[in-house]
C-alpha distance (Angstrom), angle and dihedral (degrees) to the residues before:
residue distance angle dihedral
E1 . . .
R2 3.78 . .
S3 3.81 92.3 .
T4 3.81 90.4 48.6
T5 3.80 91.0 53.5
S6 3.80 91.9 48.3
R7 3.79 91.5 49.7
A8 3.80 90.9 49.9
R9 3.80 90.4 51.7
A10 3.80 90.9 49.2
I11 3.80 91.5 50.4
G12 3.82 90.7 47.8
T13 3.81 91.5 50.0
T14 3.80 91.5 48.7
L15 3.80 92.1 50.4
S16 3.81 93.2 48.1
D17 3.82 91.1 48.7
S18 3.81 90.8 49.2
M19 3.81 91.3 51.2
R20 3.80 91.5 47.3
W21 3.81 92.5 49.5
A22 3.80 90.7 48.0
T23 3.81 90.6 50.9
E24 3.81 92.3 48.5
A25 3.81 91.0 47.9
E26 3.81 90.6 50.7
L27 3.81 91.3 50.0
E28 3.80 89.4 49.2
R29 3.81 91.4 51.2
S30 3.81 91.2 47.2
A31 3.79 91.0 51.5
D32 3.81 91.3 48.2
I33 3.81 91.0 50.6
K34 3.80 89.4 55.0
L35 3.81 88.7 57.7
K36 3.80 87.9 69.7
D37 3.81 89.7 67.3
N38 3.83 94.1 71.9
T39 3.78 116.7 114.4
S40 3.81 94.8 -124.7
A41 3.78 139.7 24.2
A42 3.81 90.1 -117.5
D43 3.81 91.0 55.8
S44 3.80 88.7 48.8
V45 3.81 89.9 56.4
R46 3.81 90.9 50.0
A47 3.81 91.3 47.4
L48 3.81 90.7 49.1
L49 3.81 92.3 52.5
R50 3.80 92.0 47.8
H51 3.79 91.3 47.7
R52 3.81 96.0 48.5
F53 3.81 100.6 35.1
G54 3.80 106.9 19.5
S55 3.81 95.6 -112.2
C56 3.79 141.4 23.4
V57 3.81 90.9 -109.7
H58 3.79 94.2 56.1
G59 3.80 90.8 43.5
W60 3.80 89.8 51.2
R61 3.80 93.7 49.1
E62 3.80 98.2 41.1
A63 3.80 101.8 36.9
M64 3.79 114.4 14.7
D65 3.79 107.7 31.3
Q66 3.79 97.6 38.3
R67 3.83 91.5 149.1
A68 3.84 89.6 56.7
V69 3.83 93.3 -131.6
H70 3.84 93.3 128.7
S71 3.81 94.1 -122.2
V72 3.79 136.6 72.9
G73 3.78 130.0 -156.5
Q74 3.76 125.6 -138.1
V75 3.82 96.0 -99.8
D76 3.81 94.0 52.3
F77 3.79 90.8 43.5
F78 3.80 92.2 54.6
K79 3.81 92.0 45.6
T80 3.80 92.1 51.5
L81 3.79 92.1 50.4
R82 3.81 90.5 50.3
D83 3.80 90.8 49.9
L84 3.81 90.6 49.9
G85 3.80 92.0 49.4
F86 3.80 96.5 -114.5
V87 3.82 108.9 -172.9
G88 3.81 99.5 -164.8
D89 3.79 134.1 80.3
Q90 3.80 107.2 -69.2
K91 3.81 95.4 -160.7
V92 3.80 92.2 50.7
A93 3.81 90.3 48.3
W94 3.81 90.4 51.4
S95 3.79 92.2 50.1
E96 3.80 94.9 45.3
L97 3.80 93.5 48.8
L98 3.80 91.4 50.0
G99 3.82 90.6 45.0
T100 3.80 93.7 -121.1
S101 3.78 134.5 122.7
M102 3.78 123.1 -111.0
S103 3.80 91.3 -107.3
S104 3.80 93.8 51.3
S105 3.80 89.5 45.6
T106 3.79 90.7 53.5
S107 3.78 91.9 47.3
S108 3.80 90.9 48.2
V109 3.81 90.2 56.0
A110 3.80 90.2 50.0
G111 3.78 89.8 47.3
A112 3.79 90.4 50.4
R113 3.81 90.4 55.1
S114 3.79 92.4 52.0
S115 3.81 90.0 45.1
R116 3.79 91.1 55.2
R117 3.80 89.4 52.0
L118 3.81 88.5 54.7
G119 3.79 91.2 51.5
Y120 3.80 103.4 -101.1
D121 3.78 134.4 81.9
K122 3.81 123.4 -130.4
Q123 3.79 97.3 164.2
P124 3.82 110.2 144.8
K125 3.78 115.9 -108.1
L126 3.78 129.8 -149.9
T127 3.81 117.3 -133.6
L128 3.78 136.0 -173.0
A129 3.82 87.9 -102.9
H130 3.83 88.7 65.6
I131 3.80 91.0 53.9
D132 3.81 102.8 37.7
P133 3.83 111.6 6.6
E134 3.81 94.4 165.8
V135 3.80 93.6 58.8
V136 3.80 91.9 45.0
Q137 3.80 88.9 54.9
V138 3.81 91.4 48.3
L139 3.81 91.9 51.3
A140 3.81 92.7 45.1
N141 3.81 91.5 51.0
F142 3.80 90.5 47.9
H143 3.80 92.0 51.7
S144 3.79 95.3 48.4
E145 3.81 95.0 44.5
F146 3.82 92.8 45.3
V147 3.80 91.4 53.3
E148 3.80 91.3 46.1
A149 3.81 97.6 46.0
I150 3.82 104.4 29.5
G151 3.80 111.9 13.5
P152 3.82 141.4 -105.4
L153 3.79 108.2 -5.0
H154 3.80 98.6 -134.2
S155 3.79 99.1 47.4
S156 3.81 97.3 34.8
L157 3.79 97.8 46.5
L158 3.81 100.3 38.8
H159 3.81 102.9 31.2
G160 3.79 111.8 131.5
C161 3.81 94.8 -0.6
D162 3.79 121.3 140.6
G163 3.79 110.5 -110.4
M164 3.83 91.3 2.4
R165 3.81 92.3 -83.3
V166 3.81 137.3 107.2
G167 3.78 129.9 -147.4
K168 3.77 123.6 -137.2
Q169 3.82 97.9 -90.6
Q170 3.78 93.2 48.3
F171 3.81 90.6 45.5
M172 3.80 90.4 53.6
R173 3.81 92.0 48.2
R174 3.79 94.3 49.8
C175 3.81 91.8 47.0
A176 3.81 95.2 42.0
A177 3.82 92.2 113.2
L178 3.80 89.3 66.2
A179 3.81 93.3 53.0
K180 3.82 90.0 68.8
P181 3.82 126.7 70.3
R182 3.81 111.8 -97.6
F183 3.80 121.8 -164.3
D184 3.81 104.9 -60.4
K185 3.82 94.9 -10.9
P186 3.81 122.1 94.2
A187 3.79 124.0 -132.9
M188 3.79 113.0 -77.9
D189 3.79 122.5 -123.4
L190 3.81 99.5 -125.2
E191 3.82 91.6 -174.9
A192 3.81 88.2 64.0
V193 3.81 88.5 54.0
W194 3.79 97.9 43.0
G195 3.82 95.4 54.6
P196 3.82 99.7 59.7
L197 3.82 96.0 31.0
Q198 3.82 100.1 51.7
S199 3.79 124.3 81.8
H200 3.80 120.4 -157.5
G201 3.79 93.7 -13.8
S202 3.80 101.0 -46.5
V203 3.79 142.0 64.1
A204 3.79 106.7 -116.8
E205 3.77 132.1 -171.6
A206 3.81 90.3 -96.9
D207 3.82 90.1 57.1
V208 3.81 91.9 50.5
L209 3.81 93.2 48.1
W210 3.81 89.8 47.6
L211 3.81 91.4 53.2
E212 3.80 93.2 46.4
D213 3.80 90.5 50.8
L214 3.81 91.2 46.6
C215 3.80 90.9 53.8
R216 3.80 90.8 53.6
R217 3.81 91.4 62.8
D218 3.81 95.4 89.4
K219 3.77 90.0 50.7
K220 3.80 90.9 48.7
A221 3.81 92.5 49.3
G222 3.79 92.6 59.3
S223 3.79 98.7 37.3
S224 3.76 133.4 100.1
E225 3.80 120.9 -113.6
Q226 3.80 89.6 -100.4
D227 3.80 91.0 52.9
L228 3.78 90.2 47.6
E229 3.79 91.5 54.1
T230 3.80 89.5 49.9
V231 3.81 90.8 52.4
R232 3.80 91.3 47.7
K233 3.80 90.8 49.3
E234 3.80 92.1 49.8
H235 3.79 90.4 49.6
R236 3.82 92.2 50.3
Q237 3.80 89.7 49.1
S238 3.80 91.3 50.1
L239 3.81 89.8 53.2
V240 3.81 90.4 50.1
R241 3.82 92.2 48.9
A242 3.81 89.6 48.2
G243 3.81 88.8 54.0
W244 3.81 90.3 51.7
A245 3.80 91.2 50.2
R246 3.81 91.6 50.0
A247 3.82 91.7 50.1
A248 3.81 92.5 49.9
E249 3.80 91.7 47.7
D250 3.82 91.3 48.7
L251 3.81 89.7 52.3
R252 3.82 92.3 50.2
R253 3.81 91.1 51.4
L254 3.81 90.8 47.3
L255 3.82 92.2 51.8
Q256 3.80 91.3 48.1
H257 3.80 90.9 49.0
R258 3.82 95.6 46.9
H259 3.81 100.4 37.6
G260 3.80 106.7 18.1
S261 3.81 96.5 -113.1
I262 3.78 140.9 28.6
L263 3.83 91.6 -112.3
A264 3.81 92.4 53.1
G265 3.79 89.3 45.1
W266 3.81 90.4 53.7
R267 3.78 93.0 50.1
K268 3.80 98.1 42.6
G269 3.79 104.2 26.5
L270 3.79 109.1 27.9
D271 3.83 106.0 23.0
P272 3.81 107.3 27.0
D273 3.84 92.6 153.6
G274 3.82 89.2 59.5
N275 3.80 99.6 -134.9
G276 3.80 91.5 131.1
E277 3.80 98.7 -123.2
L278 3.80 141.4 73.4
T279 3.77 134.4 -149.9
E280 3.79 119.3 -146.0
D281 3.82 91.2 -104.2
E282 3.81 91.4 49.9
L283 3.80 90.1 49.8
T284 3.79 91.3 50.5
E285 3.81 91.6 50.7
A286 3.82 91.6 47.2
L287 3.80 91.8 51.1
E288 3.79 90.0 50.7
R289 3.81 90.0 53.0
L290 3.79 89.6 49.9
R291 3.83 89.5 47.7
F292 3.78 90.1 -126.7
K293 3.80 108.6 -174.8
G294 3.81 97.5 -154.1
K295 3.78 129.8 79.9
A296 3.78 116.6 -77.2
A297 3.81 90.2 -149.0
D298 3.82 90.7 58.7
V299 3.80 91.3 51.5
W300 3.80 91.3 48.2
D301 3.81 92.3 50.1
A302 3.80 91.4 46.6
L303 3.80 94.3 50.1
C-alpha cells in the first residue's frame, strides 16, 4: 500500500511538472510571436534581448559578445540569433543595426573577403553602441565621472568587499557623490547605471572590469598599433593583479574562519615555528595544510 501511494504521488508530480513546462513553453512562444510586431528587424533584435535577458546589455554580454571583446562579426551575430530563435531577417537586422543598406552590407562582406586575402581584415563589427547607444553613453559618463570625483573604479568601488562584489545599497553609498550636482555637472541617475551594470543583483569584479574595458574602446579606435598593444598589456596586467587580490582575500577569510582572526591564523597556520617570516616553499606547504583552494603563486605575488 505504501509503495502504491508513493507511485501515485510520483505520477502526480510528473503530470503537474509536464503541465507547467507546457504552459511555460506556450508563454515563451507567445512572447516570441509578439516580437514579430516590431517595426524593424533591428527593433526585433532589441526586443528579443530584452525579453530573454531583461535588457540589451545583459543580452549582449551573455549571448552575443561571449568572448568579451566588445564587438561581434557577422557570422557570430547570425549564429547567436539562430540560437535565440530569432524569427526575422538576420541580414536586414545586421544592416539596420549597423546603419547600412543591404547593398552596402553585401559589398562590405565582399570587401572583407578581399581584405583577408591581402592580409588584413576590414570586416564591419557590431558593438553594444549599435544596439543600445543610450545605455553605453550612460555607462561611459558614469565611469568618467566616478574616476574624476571618487577615484579608480575597481579599487574605489570594490575595496574591502566580500567576494569582490557590491550589492545595491553599498553601490549607492559608494557612488553617492555622483547623485549630487557638482559644479557644472547635474546629479547622476544611479538607478540608470545600476540596472545595466549589475549581474544577478550585485556589481562584481567581472562587471567592473567589463565596464573599464568598454570605456577604453574609443581610445583603442584612435590609437596606433603600438598604443593598442600597450592598452592590451595594461589590461592583462590588471586582470593578473585582480587575481592576486582575490587570492589574498580568500586566504584572509580562510584564516579568520579556521582560527578566528588573521593574526591567530598566521601564528598557528602559516608560521607555526614562530620565526616571523615565510619562504615561498613554506607558504606553499602551509596552504596545502590549510587546504587552500587558490594558487599559492598568486598569494605569494599578492603578499
